[in-house]
VOKOL-233883 format. One record per residue (C-alpha): residue number from 1; residue in three letters; x, y, z. Coordinates in Angstrom, 2 decimals. Each point is the difference from the previous one (the first is absolute). Layout:
! VOKOL-233883
   resi   resn        px        py        pz
    NUM    ala         X         Y         Z
...
END
This chain:
! VOKOL-233883
   resi   resn        px        py        pz
      1    met    -34.87    -67.44     31.84
      2    gly      1.07      1.73      3.23
      3    glu     -1.70      3.08      1.42
      4    ile      2.81      2.32     -1.13
      5    asp     -0.02     -1.54     -3.49
      6    ser     -3.79      0.41     -0.14
      7    lys      0.22      3.67      0.97
      8    glu      2.69      0.63     -2.61
      9    lys     -2.07     -1.83     -2.63
     10    leu     -3.05      2.10      0.92
     11    ile      2.01      3.21     -0.35
     12    asp      1.24     -1.16     -3.41
     13    leu     -3.53     -0.90     -1.14
     14    met     -1.36      3.34      1.18
     15    ser      2.70      2.02     -1.71
     16    leu     -0.47     -1.91     -3.26
     17    tyr     -3.78     -0.34     -0.12
     18    lys     -1.68      2.61      2.26
     19    asn     -1.01      2.21     -2.95
     20    leu     -1.29     -2.96     -2.02
     21    val     -2.03     -1.36      2.93
     22    phe     -1.38      3.47      0.76
     23    ser     -0.94      0.45     -3.66
     24    val     -1.86     -3.32     -0.04
     25    cys     -1.85      0.94      3.20
     26    leu     -0.89      3.47     -1.28
     27    lys     -1.31     -1.36     -3.29
     28    met     -2.10     -2.62      1.75
     29    thr     -1.43      2.21      2.75
     30    gly     -0.02      3.46     -1.59
     31    asp      0.77      1.37      3.49
     32    tyr      3.47      1.41      0.70
     33    phe     -0.14     -0.48      3.77
     34    ala     -1.45     -3.50     -0.19
     35    ala      2.71     -0.88     -2.52
     36    glu      2.62      1.32      2.39
     37    asp     -1.37     -2.14      2.85
     38    ile     -0.38     -3.10     -2.15
     39    thr      3.56      0.40     -1.29
     40    gln      1.24     -0.12      3.60
     41    glu     -2.23     -3.00      0.72
     42    thr      1.41     -1.74     -3.09
     43    phe      3.58      0.30      1.20
     44    ile     -0.95     -1.05      3.54
     45    ser     -1.68     -3.08     -1.42
     46    ala      2.99     -0.69     -2.25
     47    tyr      2.32      0.23      3.01
     48    gln     -2.20     -2.39      1.98
     49    his      0.00     -2.52     -2.87
     50    leu      3.59      0.29     -1.24
     51    lys      0.80     -3.48      1.30
     52    asp     -2.79     -1.42     -2.20
     53    phe      1.12      1.86     -3.15
     54    asp      1.71     -2.22     -2.58
     55    gly      2.26      2.81     -1.24
     56    gln     -1.51      0.07     -3.49
     57    ser     -1.25      3.33     -1.42
     58    glu     -0.09      2.33      2.99
     59    lys     -1.81      2.58     -2.12
     60    ala     -2.90     -2.32     -0.83
     61    trp     -0.16     -1.25      3.59
     62    leu     -0.24      3.53      1.43
     63    cys     -2.55      1.07     -2.63
     64    arg     -2.14     -3.04      0.84
     65    ile      0.11      0.83      3.73
     66    ala     -0.85      3.64     -0.78
     67    ser     -2.89     -0.88     -2.29
     68    asn     -1.42     -2.43      2.56
     69    lys      0.22      2.70      2.69
     70    cys     -1.74      2.46     -2.36
     71    val     -2.79     -2.46     -0.74
     72    asp     -0.50     -0.51      3.74
     73    his     -0.08      3.77      0.50
     74    leu     -2.49      0.52     -2.83
     75    arg     -2.24     -2.80      1.29
     76    ser     -0.09      1.48      3.49
     77    ala     -0.66      3.46     -1.47
     78    lys     -2.79     -1.38     -2.16
     79    arg     -1.69     -1.54      3.06
     80    arg     -0.01      3.43      1.65
     81    glu     -1.23      1.77     -3.13
     82    val     -3.58      1.09     -0.49
     83    val     -1.08      0.33     -3.61
     84    thr     -2.12      3.11     -0.40
     85    ser     -0.97     -0.07     -3.66
     86    asp      0.11     -2.03     -3.20
     87    asp      2.84      2.22     -1.24
     88    asp      2.09     -0.92      3.03
     89    leu     -0.73     -3.68     -0.54
     90    ile      1.07      0.20     -3.66
     91    arg      3.17      1.89      0.97
     92    met      0.86     -2.60      2.68
     93    glu     -0.49     -2.86     -2.48
     94    ala      2.17      1.73     -2.59
     95    val      2.77      0.62      2.51
     96    ser     -0.11     -3.57      1.28
     97    arg      0.40     -1.27     -3.59
     98    gly      3.19      2.08     -0.30
     99    gly      1.66      0.77     -3.29
    100    leu      0.21      3.47     -1.50
    101    leu     -2.37      1.55      2.53
    102    glu      2.20     -1.25      2.84
    103    gln      3.08      1.56     -1.60
    104    tyr     -1.86      3.26     -0.60
    105    val     -1.20      0.15      3.59
    106    ala      3.49     -0.75      1.36
    107    thr      1.50      2.72     -2.21
    108    glu     -2.69      2.46      1.04
    109    val      0.50     -0.82      3.69
    110    met      3.78      0.48     -0.31
    111    gln     -0.42      3.32     -1.84
    112    asn     -2.48      1.19      2.63
    113    phe      2.45     -1.03      2.71
    114    lys      2.87      1.86     -1.71
    115    asp     -2.17      3.10     -0.36
    116    asn     -0.81     -0.17      3.70
    117    cys      3.71     -0.33      0.82
    118    asp      0.67      3.10     -2.11
    119    asp     -2.61      1.90      2.03
    120    leu      1.65     -0.73      3.35
    121    pro      1.71      2.94      1.67
    122    glu      3.73     -0.09      0.61
    123    pro      1.74     -1.47      1.95
    124    tyr     -2.22     -3.02     -0.75
    125    arg     -0.27      0.16     -3.81
    126    thr      3.59     -0.87     -0.91
    127    pro      0.45     -2.95      2.40
    128    ala     -3.45     -1.33     -0.96
    129    lys      0.81      0.11     -3.72
    130    leu      3.39     -1.65      0.52
    131    phe     -1.43     -2.67      2.30
    132    phe     -3.32     -0.84     -1.66
    133    glu      0.72      0.74     -3.66
    134    glu      3.70     -0.78     -0.37
    135    gly      0.17     -2.74      2.63
    136    leu      2.93      1.42      1.95
    137    thr      0.40     -1.01      3.62
    138    ala     -0.11      2.54      2.82
    139    arg      3.75     -0.50      0.46
    140    glu      0.68      0.73     -3.69
    141    ile     -2.15      3.13      0.17
    142    ser      1.83      1.08      3.16
    143    glu      3.36     -0.43     -1.69
    144    arg     -1.15      1.81     -3.14
    145    ser     -1.62      2.93      1.83
    146    lys      2.54      0.18      2.85
    147    glu     -2.94     -0.05      2.45
    148    pro      0.13     -2.15      3.17
    149    leu     -1.54     -3.44     -0.52
    150    lys     -2.62      0.53      2.74
    151    thr     -1.11      3.25     -1.64
    152    val     -0.42     -1.73     -3.36
    153    gln     -1.90     -2.88      1.61
    154    ser     -2.27      2.50      1.75
    155    his     -0.65      1.89     -3.25
    156    ile     -0.82     -3.24     -1.84
    157    tyr     -2.36     -1.09      2.78
    158    arg     -1.79      3.37      0.07
    159    ala     -0.19      0.09     -3.80
    160    arg     -1.54     -3.49      0.01
    161    glu     -2.63      1.11      2.53
    162    met     -0.81      3.15     -2.02
    163    leu     -0.28     -2.06     -3.20
    164    lys     -2.27     -2.56      1.66
    165    lys     -2.36      2.72      1.22
    166    lys      0.01      1.84     -3.31
    167    ile     -0.50     -3.08     -2.18
    168    arg     -2.73     -1.43      2.23
    169    lys     -1.74      3.39      0.02
    170    glu      0.14      0.08     -3.82
    171    asp     -1.43     -3.52     -0.16
    172    leu     -2.94      1.12      2.11
    173    leu     -0.68      2.92     -2.35
    174    thr     -0.02     -2.04     -3.22
END
């Protein structure tokens, strides 16, 4: 597969599966921003290994790459983690086993994230909701809102920074 074909294939894979891959990453990590980063890493890895892919079940292949990346992320996070109480240890074991608790945590994290998006001041709230919640690209938001692309990109970047600070601050308080 040539370089141009590989790039086109990557674009196709991303447009078809970006939400699925992100969903897998969010469910496994419970962290919106980590899921966002791991989703990008997944597609970079897929691009690097397209020549090795047999062409069978792109969806399963991408989900396997994503889950492996999530496991690596969780392992490295676990090495940095300091358990402070028995309750924390029990909670970590329950999360690592997955299942219903994992789904509950992912749902709770997403709802918390949406609530934080709703709390952003304009002009950041609308682009953040369209970008993070609905999965629109900056270009699509620009076209929809009739705002210049650079302005939309700037608003998304600033919204992301505000959300990171706010969510990390909340994590410290709980």
